[in-house]
C-alpha distance (Angstrom), angle and dihedral (degrees) to the residues before:
residue distance angle dihedral
X1 . . .
X2 3.79 . .
X3 3.82 117.3 .
X4 3.78 129.4 -168.5
X5 3.78 117.1 -148.5
X6 3.79 142.3 177.0
X7 3.79 120.0 -154.7
X8 3.79 145.3 155.7
X9 3.80 120.7 -112.9
X10 3.82 126.0 -146.7
X11 3.82 91.1 -88.0
X12 3.82 91.5 53.9
X13 3.80 94.9 -107.5
X14 3.79 118.6 144.0
X15 3.79 113.0 -117.2
X16 3.80 122.6 -159.7
X17 3.79 117.6 -176.0
X18 3.78 147.5 131.5
X19 3.79 129.3 -115.7
X20 3.78 139.0 178.5
X21 3.80 119.4 -123.0
X22 3.79 139.3 155.8
X23 3.82 93.8 -114.7
X24 3.81 141.6 -21.2
X25 3.81 93.6 -81.8
X26 3.79 90.8 53.2
X27 3.83 90.1 48.7
X28 3.81 91.2 51.2
X29 3.82 90.4 50.7
X30 3.81 92.4 49.8
X31 3.82 93.6 48.6
X32 3.80 92.8 48.3
X33 3.81 89.3 49.6
X34 3.81 87.4 61.8
X35 3.82 89.5 58.8
X36 3.80 93.2 -112.9
X37 3.81 128.2 144.1
X38 3.81 106.9 -129.8
X39 3.79 116.3 -131.2
X40 3.78 100.5 164.9
X41 3.81 136.0 5.6
X42 3.78 127.3 176.5
X43 3.79 139.2 154.0
X44 3.79 113.1 -93.3
X45 3.78 122.0 -127.9
X46 3.80 88.7 -133.6
X47 3.78 119.2 98.7
X48 3.76 118.4 -111.7
X49 3.76 112.1 -104.1
X50 3.73 141.3 159.8
X51 3.77 136.2 -165.0
X52 3.80 88.2 -152.7
X53 3.79 117.3 45.2
X54 3.80 95.4 -162.4
X55 3.82 86.9 70.7
X56 3.79 97.5 -125.7
X57 3.77 88.1 123.2
X58 3.74 130.4 13.7
X59 3.74 104.7 -163.1
X60 3.79 112.9 151.0
X61 3.80 105.8 -142.1
X62 3.80 95.3 -2.9
X63 3.78 108.1 111.5
X64 3.79 123.3 -133.2
X65 3.81 90.1 -122.9
X66 3.80 90.5 59.6
X67 3.79 91.0 50.1
X68 3.80 91.7 49.6
X69 3.82 90.8 50.0
X70 3.81 89.6 48.3
X71 3.82 92.6 53.7
X72 3.82 92.4 45.3
X73 3.78 94.6 48.1
X74 3.80 94.9 44.1
X75 3.81 89.0 50.1
X76 3.82 91.3 50.5
X77 3.81 93.6 47.4
X78 3.80 96.1 46.9
X79 3.82 89.9 45.1
X80 3.80 88.9 53.4
X81 3.82 91.2 54.7
X82 3.83 99.0 -102.8
X83 3.80 111.5 144.2
X84 3.80 120.1 -109.1
X85 3.84 92.3 -116.1
X86 3.81 93.0 51.5
X87 3.82 91.5 44.9
X88 3.79 91.9 51.1
X89 3.79 90.4 46.1
X90 3.81 90.7 54.8
X91 3.81 94.2 44.2
X92 3.80 93.0 47.9
X93 3.81 90.3 53.4
X94 3.82 93.0 53.4
X95 3.83 97.6 40.0
X96 3.80 111.0 124.2
X97 3.81 97.5 -154.3
X98 3.85 115.9 70.1
X99 3.82 92.4 -145.5
X100 3.82 91.4 51.7
X101 3.81 90.7 46.4
X102 3.81 89.3 53.9
X103 3.82 91.7 47.1
X104 3.82 93.5 51.0
X105 3.82 90.0 47.6
X106 3.81 90.6 53.4
X107 3.81 91.4 47.1
X108 3.83 89.4 49.7
X109 3.80 91.0 50.6
X110 3.81 90.2 48.7
X111 3.80 92.8 51.8
X112 3.82 90.0 44.1
X113 3.83 89.8 57.5
X114 3.79 93.4 52.6
X115 3.81 105.6 -85.7
X116 3.80 120.0 130.8
X117 3.81 118.6 -111.2
X118 3.83 91.5 -111.8
X119 3.81 92.9 51.2
X120 3.81 91.3 47.6
X121 3.81 90.4 49.6
X122 3.81 90.9 45.8
X123 3.79 89.1 65.0
X124 3.81 88.6 65.0
X125 3.79 100.8 56.9
X126 3.81 89.8 151.0
X127 3.84 86.0 72.2
X128 3.81 108.4 22.1
X129 3.79 119.0 49.1
X130 3.79 124.8 -142.1
X131 3.83 87.6 -103.5
X132 3.83 92.0 60.5
X133 3.80 93.5 43.5
X134 3.83 94.0 48.4
X135 3.80 92.1 48.0
X136 3.79 90.4 51.9
X137 3.81 89.9 47.9
X138 3.81 90.0 51.6
X139 3.81 89.8 48.5
X140 3.80 91.4 50.8
X141 3.81 91.9 49.7
X142 3.82 93.7 49.5
X143 3.81 95.9 39.4
X144 3.82 91.4 -120.5
X145 3.80 99.7 108.6
X146 3.81 93.6 137.6
X147 3.82 91.5 52.5
X148 3.80 92.2 47.6
X149 3.82 92.7 48.7
X150 3.78 88.9 50.8
X151 3.81 88.7 53.2
X152 3.80 89.7 50.1
X153 3.81 90.1 55.1
X154 3.82 91.7 47.1
X155 3.79 90.3 49.8
X156 3.79 91.6 49.8
X157 3.79 93.1 49.2
X158 3.81 93.5 49.0
X159 3.79 95.4 45.2
X160 3.81 90.4 45.4
X161 3.82 90.1 51.7
X162 3.79 89.4 50.0
X163 3.79 91.7 50.0
X164 3.82 92.4 49.1
X165 3.79 91.4 51.6
X166 3.80 91.2 55.6
X167 3.79 92.6 43.3
X168 3.81 92.2 49.7
X169 3.80 89.1 54.1
X170 3.81 90.7 53.1
X171 3.79 102.2 40.5
X172 3.81 98.8 66.8
X173 3.81 98.0 49.3
X174 3.81 91.6 41.1
X175 3.82 92.3 54.3
X176 3.81 93.3 45.1
X177 3.81 93.5 47.5
X178 3.81 90.4 47.4
X179 3.81 91.0 50.9
X180 3.81 90.8 46.4
X181 3.81 91.7 51.8
X182 3.81 91.1 45.5
X183 3.82 92.9 50.2
X184 3.82 90.9 46.9
X185 3.81 90.8 50.8
X186 3.83 91.4 50.2
X187 3.80 90.3 49.1
X188 3.80 92.6 50.0
X189 3.80 98.0 43.0
X190 3.82 102.4 33.6
X191 3.80 110.2 20.1
X192 3.82 103.6 37.6
X193 3.85 93.5 57.7
X194 3.85 87.6 59.8
X195 3.81 90.1 55.7
X196 3.81 89.3 44.9
X197 3.80 90.5 58.8
X198 3.80 90.8 48.8
X199 3.81 94.7 48.1
X200 3.81 94.0 44.3
X201 3.81 88.9 77.0
X202 3.80 94.2 55.4
X203 3.78 92.9 83.4
X204 3.81 93.9 -146.2
X205 3.82 138.4 94.9
X206 3.77 113.2 -85.8
X207 3.82 123.4 -131.2
X208 3.79 113.0 -84.0
X209 3.84 96.8 -110.2
X210 3.82 91.5 49.6
X211 3.80 92.9 48.3
X212 3.82 89.9 48.0
X213 3.82 91.3 54.1
X214 3.83 91.5 47.9
X215 3.82 91.5 49.3
X216 3.82 89.9 47.5
X217 3.79 90.0 50.5
X218 3.82 91.5 51.1
X219 3.79 90.9 48.0
X220 3.80 93.9 49.2
X221 3.81 93.3 46.6
X222 3.78 91.2 49.3
X223 3.80 96.3 47.0
X224 3.80 101.7 30.1
X225 3.80 94.8 123.3
X226 3.81 91.7 44.4
X227 3.80 91.0 51.2
X228 3.81 92.0 48.9
X229 3.81 90.0 48.3
X230 3.81 89.7 49.8
X231 3.82 91.7 50.4
X232 3.79 90.4 48.6
X233 3.82 89.7 48.6
X234 3.81 91.7 51.8
X235 3.83 90.2 48.1
X236 3.81 94.3 51.1
X237 3.82 91.5 43.3
X238 3.80 88.8 54.1
X239 3.82 89.9 48.1
X240 3.81 90.3 50.6
X241 3.80 93.3 48.4
X242 3.81 90.0 47.5
X243 3.83 89.2 55.0
X244 3.84 92.9 57.3
X245 3.83 120.5 80.7
X246 3.84 94.3 -124.7
X247 3.80 93.2 43.9
X248 3.80 93.6 47.8
X249 3.80 91.1 46.9
X250 3.83 90.6 53.0
X251 3.81 92.0 46.6
X252 3.79 93.5 47.0
X253 3.80 91.1 48.5
X254 3.80 89.9 49.8
X255 3.82 90.8 50.4
X256 3.78 91.2 57.4
X257 3.80 91.5 50.0
X258 3.81 98.3 46.0
X259 3.81 115.3 123.6
X260 3.82 114.8 -107.8
X261 3.84 94.5 -8.4
X262 3.83 96.8 50.0
X263 3.83 96.2 69.6
X264 3.82 89.7 49.4
X265 3.85 91.6 52.0
X266 3.81 89.6 48.0
X267 3.84 92.0 51.9
X268 3.82 91.2 48.2
X269 3.84 89.9 50.9
X270 3.82 92.6 49.6
X271 3.80 92.0 47.0
X272 3.79 91.5 49.3
X273 3.82 93.3 46.6
X274 3.82 94.7 49.9
X275 3.80 95.8 42.3
X276 3.81 93.8 47.9
X277 3.82 93.8 46.6
X278 3.81 91.1 44.8
X279 3.81 91.7 51.1
X280 3.81 92.7 48.3
X281 3.82 94.7 46.5
X282 3.81 91.2 46.2
X283 3.81 89.7 51.5
X284 3.81 92.7 54.4
X285 3.81 100.3 -104.3
X286 3.87 109.6 151.1
X287 3.82 112.0 -103.8
X288 3.83 95.3 -116.7
X289 3.78 91.9 50.2
X290 3.79 90.4 44.8
X291 3.82 92.5 52.7
X292 3.80 90.7 47.7
X293 3.82 90.5 53.7
X294 3.80 92.5 44.8
X295 3.83 90.0 52.7
X296 3.81 91.8 51.9
X297 3.80 92.5 49.9
X298 3.82 95.4 44.7
X299 3.83 94.3 102.8
X300 3.81 88.3 -153.8
X301 3.81 123.0 79.5
X302 3.82 92.9 -149.1
X303 3.81 91.2 55.6
X304 3.80 90.8 40.7
X305 3.82 90.7 54.7
X306 3.80 90.8 49.0
X307 3.84 91.6 50.6
X308 3.82 91.4 47.3
X309 3.81 88.4 53.4
X310 3.79 88.4 52.3
X311 3.80 90.3 50.8
X312 3.80 91.4 50.2
X313 3.80 89.9 49.2
X314 3.83 92.3 51.2
X315 3.81 91.2 46.5
X316 3.80 88.6 57.0
X317 3.79 91.2 51.2
X318 3.79 99.1 -99.1
X319 3.79 129.3 124.2
X320 3.80 131.9 -94.9
X321 3.80 100.0 -122.5
X322 3.85 99.2 63.7
X323 3.85 98.3 59.5
X324 3.84 89.2 41.3
X325 3.80 88.5 58.0
X326 3.82 92.6 46.1
X327 3.81 92.1 53.1
X328 3.81 91.9 68.5
X329 3.80 90.5 -143.9
X330 3.78 100.0 93.2
X331 3.83 118.2 67.6
X332 3.84 120.7 -124.5
X333 3.81 92.2 -103.2
X334 3.80 91.7 60.3
X335 3.81 92.9 45.9
X336 3.82 93.0 49.7
X337 3.82 94.0 46.0
X338 3.81 90.6 50.1
X339 3.81 89.9 48.7
X340 3.81 90.4 51.1
X341 3.81 90.3 47.3
X342 3.82 91.3 52.6
X343 3.79 93.5 48.7
X344 3.80 94.3 45.9
X345 3.79 95.7 42.4
X346 3.81 91.2 -119.8
X347 3.80 99.7 107.0
X348 3.80 93.8 136.3
X349 3.81 92.8 53.6
X350 3.81 92.5 47.4
X351 3.82 91.5 48.7
X352 3.80 89.6 50.9
X353 3.81 91.3 50.9
X354 3.81 91.1 49.2
X355 3.81 90.4 50.1
X356 3.81 92.5 50.3
X357 3.80 90.5 48.2
X358 3.80 93.6 51.5
X359 3.80 91.5 45.2
X360 3.81 85.9 60.3
X361 3.80 89.4 45.4
X362 3.81 89.7 53.1
X363 3.84 89.6 51.1
X364 3.79 90.0 52.7
X365 3.81 92.9 44.2
X366 3.81 92.5 49.4
X367 3.82 90.9 50.1
X368 3.81 91.1 47.3
X369 3.81 91.5 46.2
X370 3.80 92.1 50.9
X371 3.81 92.8 48.8
X372 3.82 89.9 47.8
X373 3.79 96.4 46.0
X374 3.83 96.1 50.5
X375 3.85 96.5 65.8
X376 3.80 90.1 40.7
X377 3.81 90.0 54.7
X378 3.81 92.1 47.6
X379 3.83 89.3 50.1
X380 3.81 90.2 47.9
X381 3.81 92.2 50.9
X382 3.79 91.8 46.6
X383 3.78 95.3 47.9
X384 3.82 98.9 42.1
X385 3.81 103.8 36.3
X386 3.80 94.1 29.6
X387 3.80 89.8 48.7
X388 3.80 92.4 53.2
X389 3.80 92.0 49.0
X390 3.82 93.3 47.6
X391 3.82 91.4 47.9
X392 3.79 90.8 54.5
X393 3.79 95.8 45.6
X394 3.82 93.9 44.5
X395 3.83 93.7 93.2
X396 3.81 89.8 54.2
X397 3.81 89.5 54.6
X398 3.83 88.6 52.5
X399 3.77 96.5 35.6
X400 3.79 94.1 129.4
X401 3.80 92.7 62.5
X402 3.80 96.7 38.2
X403 3.79 104.8 46.6
X404 3.83 111.3 88.6
X405 3.78 105.5 -132.6
């Protein structure tokens, strides 16, 4: 959901912005986490949308490539000694998207009037996530803003590559299945009635499979609108359930337990969790704040709940590995490597290694999934479309016993 809010920042300036959240309570929590005093919060009439489904950025029409270039160029300019205001001025002039140009101009004006870069970016939560803002804040505090921005760009590139791998594995089968269903529908609604007219003059009972296909064609033609309305109703019901906390939790849990696809989703979630936490810890973000950000960007309520349990454990003085193990989501290898990283003081390095390992696992899973799906699709096409064709030509094969001489 998209929410519009008005708040006061620490300097007393009024902030008006939009943000995406699961519900109003989640939106309130996110706004308070920015250190803002809420004056007004209401649901926007705009539809929630994101140019980057892994929730690192939520930028409407701003492409991920443009955001990566922005981070890279800002890192290069600040590293070369160019002031933040001058860098933002240059980047706003060369921005391709009008909305991004306007955003960069407003950030530049904010910095020019005394605000920090992170505070100025925080006023544009519809574009920059809390992860980005907190990393910039950590970079400002440590005097390594150019290094942190470079890490942001690296993170974006790696997570984008991961996303594209998963998408590429889904696009081909989705298109083929859609085409198969469309062809089958055309055969049933348009082609079978032609055969029905031909066979009606035979004067004899048709084979069972043929008669079934003719009856199915009549039924679908008669109730086409009702069927479409039913499909639309199921779709919107699913969307509604997915927008509720209980419904989303059930759906996210089901995703992780799906055959074939479930293990892939689990590996993507683990890779994202470890890479995000590693990047935040490396950039100097405190561990509690880092875990809070990781939970918000999990994109899966089951994983988010597990990360929140980890945060609660750390707040009480315990370690990270134990609640990870209790969640049942993270495999023993991950838990043990995290435990070793905590004991040795090299948590960030261990998290990075885990992320790299699971990126390779995702590559292998995507390749295996693609090789598995292709024969399944061919079998599906052969059985469904071939079955329809055979059913309709069956009377011709038995014409001698069907035709009434």
